[in-house]
C-alpha positions in Angstrom: 0.0 -0.1 -0.1 3.2 2.2 0.5 4.6 1.9 -2.8 1.2 2.5 -4.3 0.8 5.9 -2.5 4.2 6.9 -3.4 3.8 5.8 -7.0 0.8 8.2 -7.4 2.3 10.6 -5.5 5.3 10.8 -7.3 3.4 10.8 -10.6 0.7 13.8 -9.0 4.6 15.8 -9.0 5.2 14.3 -12.4 2.5 16.0 -14.3 2.5 18.8 -12.3 6.4 19.5 -13.2 5.8 18.9 -16.7 2.6 21.1 -16.8 4.8 24.3 -15.3 7.5 23.4 -17.5 4.7 24.0 -20.4 3.3 26.8 -18.8 6.7 28.5 -18.5 7.8 28.0 -22.7 4.4 29.2 -23.8 4.8 32.3 -21.5 8.3 32.7 -22.6 6.9 32.3 -26.3 3.7 34.4 -25.8 5.9 37.2 -24.2 8.7 37.7 -27.5 5.5 37.5 -29.4 4.4 40.4 -27.5 7.1 42.3 -27.7 7.7 41.5 -31.5 3.5 42.5 -31.9 3.1 39.3 -33.4 -0.9 39.7 -31.8 -2.1 36.4 -34.0 0.5 34.1 -32.3 0.0 35.9 -28.5 -3.7 34.9 -28.8 -2.9 31.3 -29.8 -0.1 31.1 -27.6 -2.5 32.7 -24.8 -6.1 30.5 -25.5 -4.0 27.2 -24.7 -3.1 28.0 -21.5 -6.6 30.2 -20.6 -7.3 28.8 -17.2 -3.8 29.5 -16.3 -3.7 33.7 -17.5 -2.9 36.3 -14.7 -4.4 39.2 -14.6 -1.9 41.0 -16.9 -1.9 38.0 -19.2 -5.6 38.3 -19.8 -5.5 42.0 -20.4 -2.6 41.6 -23.4 -4.8 38.8 -24.7 -7.7 41.0 -24.6 -5.6 43.9 -26.3 -4.4 41.5 -28.9 -8.1 40.3 -30.0 -9.1 43.8 -30.2 -6.0 45.3 -32.4 -4.3 42.6 -34.2 -6.4 43.1 -37.5 -5.6 47.2 -37.3 
């Protein structure tokens, strides 16, 4: 039973780590897209992590949606 719980804990930790790494990658790419004014790319990147966005990132996403065609 102990090893089963340990395995479940390690799996959960591994999944959390992988999710954190993916969020960091997407945020890094989105930051670069923001500075390069590639608003379409920013929208795609932030949409892929929509449930994890900070208030600042939500603001950037809203701005990008409003201004990408202009």
